[in-house]
N, C-alpha and C positions, 0 to 999 in steps of 0.2 A: 504493500500500500504506500502511496505517496504521502509525504509529510504535509499537513495543512499549514496554510500561510500564517496563521496567528497562534498556533499551538492551542487552539480551542479544543478542549477534550469533551467529546460527546459520547464517550464510551458508555454503553448501557442504555443510551437514549434511543427511542423509536421516532424516526422522522418520516413524515408523509409528504410527498411532493406530487401535486396535481399538474397535469400537462407535461409529465416526465418523459413523454415520447418525443418531445421537441428539443431543439438545440440548446436553448438557454436552461430549461428546467432539468434536462438530463445532466447538464454540467453542475447544477446545484445539487442534484442527487449524488453525484460523484464526490463533490466537495464534502458533503455530510458524511459519506461513507469513509473518506480519508480521515475524517476527524473521529471516527470510531462508532458512528451511529448505525443502527440497523434501519435500512431504508425501504420504504414501500413506494414504488413508482406507479402512479396512477395515470392512466390515459385511456381515451376512447379507442386508440390504436394500440391494442395489446401487443402485437408483434414488435412494434417500435419500442414500447416500454420494456418488453422482455429482452430485447437486444441490448439495451443499456444496463439492465439488471445483470445480464450475463457478463458484461464487461466489468462490472463492479465485483461480481463473485470471482472472476478470473484473476483479479488483483488481490483476492483475499478478504474482500468485504462481505457483508451480509445484505442481501437485497432480494426483494420479491416484487414481481410485477402484477398489477391488478387491472382488469378492464373496468373503466368507470366513466359514466356520463355525469359530469358535474352539474348538469341541469335536471337530473332525475333524483329526487329526494330519496325514494325508496332504494335506488341503486347505491347512492352514497352511504346510506345508513347500513346497507348490507355489506358493503366493502369495509366500512369502519369496523363492523363486527368481525369480518374475516381477518383484518389486520390485527385486531386485538387477540384473536385466537392464535394467529401465526407468529406474531412478533412481540406482542404485548401492548399496553396502553400507549397512545400517542403522546409524545412529549413536545414534538415540533411539527407544525403544519406550515408548509409553504404553498400558498395559493398561486400557482403559476399558470393554470389553464386560462387561455384567452386568445385573442386574435381579431383580425379584421375580415371583411368580406367585400368583394367587388360590388355587391348590390347596395352597399352603404357608402360608396365612394363616388365622388364627382370626377368627371374627366379633366376639368380645368380648375386652376386655382382661383380665378376671378370670373364672376358672372359678367357677361358682356351683352350689349344689345344684339338681338338676333339669335341668341342661344335657344330661346323657347321654340323657335321654328326650325332648328337644325337637328342633326343627328347626335349632337353633343349631349352627354348625360350631365345635366345641371342639377342644382339643388332641388329643383321642382320635379326631377325624375327619380329622386332617391326612393328606393323600394321600402315600404313600411315594414314588410316582413324581414327584409335584410337588415334594417336598422334595429329592429327588435332582437334579431338573432345576435348581432354584435354586442348590443348592450347586455343582453341576458348572459351571453357567454362570459363576458368579462366581469360583470357585477354579480348577477345571480349565481354565476359559476364560482364566485368567491364566497357568497353568503351560505349556500347549501353545504359545501364541504366543511365550512367553519361550524355550522350547526351540528354536523355529523361527528366531527372529531373533537371539538372543544368540550363536548360532554365528558370525554375521557380525561381531560386535563383538570377538571374542577377538583379542588382539594388536594392537589399534588404540587410539589415545589418545583420551580424552575421550568415551567412550560411556556412555550413561545409560539406565536403565530406571525408569519412573515408574508405580507402581501406583495405582489409584483405590480407596481404602478408603471408610469411611463413619463417621459418628458412631455407628452401630450397633455398630461394632467395640469401642467403649469401654463403652457401656452399652446393652444391647439394648432396642430399642423394643418396646412391646407389639404383639401380633398377628402379628409377622413373625419367628418364631424361625429359620427357615431362612436368610433373608437376613442376619439379624444374625450368626448363626454363621458364615456363609460370608465375610462381610466381616472378622470377627475372624481367620479363617484367612488372608485376604489380607494383613492387617497383620503377622501372625506370619511368613508366607512372605516378606514384604518383608525382614524382618530376616535370615531364613535365607539368602536370595539375596545380600544385601549381604555377609555373611561369606563365602559360597561363592565369590563372584566377586571378592573383594577383592584377590587376588593377580594377577589379570589386568586390573586397572584399570577394571572396570565398576562404576560407582556405582549403587546401587539404593535408591530412596526411595519414599515414598507421600504422598498428600494424603488427608485425610478431610473431605470437604465436609459441612457441616451442612445446614441447610434453605434451599433455593433455590427460588423460585417460577418455574416454567417452564410452557410450554403443555402439556407432558405430564402434569403433576401438578395442574394448575389445578382440575380437577373434584374432587380430593380435598381441596383446601385452601379452596375457596370455593364457596358455594352459587350456584345459577343467577342469583340477584339480586345477586351480588357480595359478599354478606356472608360473613365468615369462618365456616368450619365449626367444630364443637366441638373437633376435633383441632387445627385451626389455633390456636385459643385456647390450648390446652395448650402447643403449640410455642412460641408467642411469649411466654407467661408464663415458660417455662423458658429463654428466650434473653435474656440481660441486655441486649443491644443492642436488643431489642424489635422486630425486623423480620426479614424474609427477606433472604438474600443476593442479589446481582446476579450471575447466572452468567456474563455476558459481561465483567464488570469485576473481580469480586472473587475469582476463582480464578486469573486470569492471572498475577498477581504471584508467587504461590507456585510456580506451574508454571515460570515463567521463571527464578526464583531457583534452584530445585533443579537445573535443567538448565544453569545457568551454571557453566562449568568454572573460572572464576576466583573468583567470589563464593562458590561452594559446593563447592570442590574437596576439602574435608576432611569433607564431610557425606555419610554413607551409613548406611542402616538406620533412618532416622527416618520417622515419619508425622506430618505437620503438620495439626492441626485447623484448619479454616477455617469457623468456626461461630458467630461473634458472641458467644462466651463460653459456649455451651451446655454444653460439656464441663467447664467450671470451676464451674458453678452447682450447688449442692447441693439447691436447692429451698427453702431457708430463709435 
């Protein structure tokens, strides 16, 4: 097993990660395993989650994959019961399931005269079901797993919930209003949960990743010839550090810090930007 970056010791802890079949959340699962936790990887795509669980086990860690629809209350509760039987009660929950959908995305950054009568998908063409899907996946997909697993945390010392917000929660990006609004709701919900659970010893925090280049978004950030797209140019121009983040290295520190019950024991209700300065830059 690799050494974790902050020497955070999670030995004996049970960590649950939703959306663990994806790039970012699978990296969170690996980080928790390197710190000694027994990790439950939850995803609607069971083969993807199982693949990452096998990688953890191959390195000597303890991990098990579970098929889970974070929008289905009965399924989430059943999975919570299964994790309890297989690994023990949940100490750490990372709510990472989320994402966007083309039906909730506009084609252009700015509405212009004539767009109503063109083939351009404008604000007025956003699909109601698509917007609901994106909002539900990100917000309701955080609420229901929290209901399912926080029940196991009550009355136990040192339990944590970590939500995954986004830079969109601070300033909405163009074209993706539903995703931006949903992540803003996740940040607000993090504060609400932190207050709500403060008397039973559960700390609740969030991280807000900025722009990280992964296999999943490579086609949006780079042209087939490897040159940056126009949107990439805008992103990097608005990021003072002038580069994308490394998802396998530059999120782990914040995750382990917030889950460290010695270093962060008095921290709850915060959302930490990990963005190369994007949220601090005014553009001038």
